[in-house]
Steps between C-alpha positions, in 0.01 A plus 500: 500500500296526820182673610496814713379307806813280490793720598764229492588532869728197490719677243490841668612353833854480364524869401596634847805274483632676188857608568576684176220698334500687169236774475424631153307828480340590167471844344124522556558461874774762516345763275180694571222580249678816385819314410697627800670260744267450797728584792256397770443157346871445444570602861237255626660215305848596621375490860363149443826380341701651787274337759548159340875559490501581874297183563787294360405452135742583217336740253580579137292770332449487122354835405348625180423869459819650357350565157177631651694730732704629207184555296360715780822702529518556125130581458425194283140382539507162321763229512732544198535219247845596366792335683713821531206682659448215748870507585488877549206472739668217689825695541314799646257299707736245655693770686180650640355162595813376677544826689147462631558139606825587674333783691200292607705199606740727692201630697440137603869460592552256214772535238395459137724404209444520124553220248425560130475185291410392147393169352853452370640504855317171564641337187864511615606264776758742641249786516247280679763390752605861564139611543424217739811566707429873522139431596601252771745749654248785495231288664741371762566863598129577529494710183191501275609478135276695261515334158380639169549422134781710356275656236735790437768280341303196379547462126218493247510124454448448871219756512323360194532127560599442861284751684487418869127583513482787750763311702285188552756281324786685668346434843464133412863478391619674817287275723629186332865600483507613865319184613219697658214335686227743396434742215226758556386686188303811592273638230178700467285185520435270795622191318383276220126528438254269326156582360179406679134563420377844399828609346667524840836358599631346821853470636668161473662431841765259373615319188694174518574475125534779243340321205288597202184555704684749719669683212161527327389741774756760392393820330733676252705783651368849439688675223669829588475442874762611751602140569587235244422194709173314540360185656649297215858591596422451869364150443807403297726638771303312765521172308879526472539571872268214599719260302805635688341436841400861572151602617337791314218736597340753265314767697376860501785724613257778585337305783596593854760273664492268200856371549453431870179312426660288229804403705274424797326241284168680472265459204635786290540498122555187295754248626703281266656236729851375434536160340718285730845445351 
């Protein structure tokens, strides 16, 4: 764990060479304070993804927000705890969210596709092979796959014991199974932070090992929030990707040009460099 004045330039120099990039966008980035999807912010992120695609990178988008979008449409203020209510919100919200993505990507002359996955899809060898083949063909055609957890049909056991953590774990699985070079997890924080004097915190530029000292910096997720992920799930997702040879950056998705800055190798967010295979 490094100080803020040490940005890890030697690690970030490899990021512009990333061929295949998975971008995970959390609910708190996509949804405004009132619980409604923030169209302007989503459009800004779509423009950045499209620009990277035109620059020659292959982009996969893992998007949260279906449940939050359904909550807004159904007039539900707080995230439900009952599985059927979560599935109901997801079923309503996924249609609205994907329609918005398709419209915004079309404006950038990029075709978007939808893939809905569950934890169980990664447990079966045939399903993994089919997913990987479909993803490879979509990317070869210049399509941006938009991936989300299939909350509407996930069974109670999966929801109770195998939660994908606001898609953090899902993004990690997708990045590893598609042999991606970089996973960017966009949240409402600018990366991992550590305490300093006076009760303040400072951003950690990069972390070479996700050990106990790093996990000790995690705060418990806020109960009843729109999202279900937290820094804990992000760190676990990052650790798994590092072991698979994939770089990871956790950054604030609300910052202007955040994706362009990360891929350019600038000091943005917290970098978790890949462990050489």
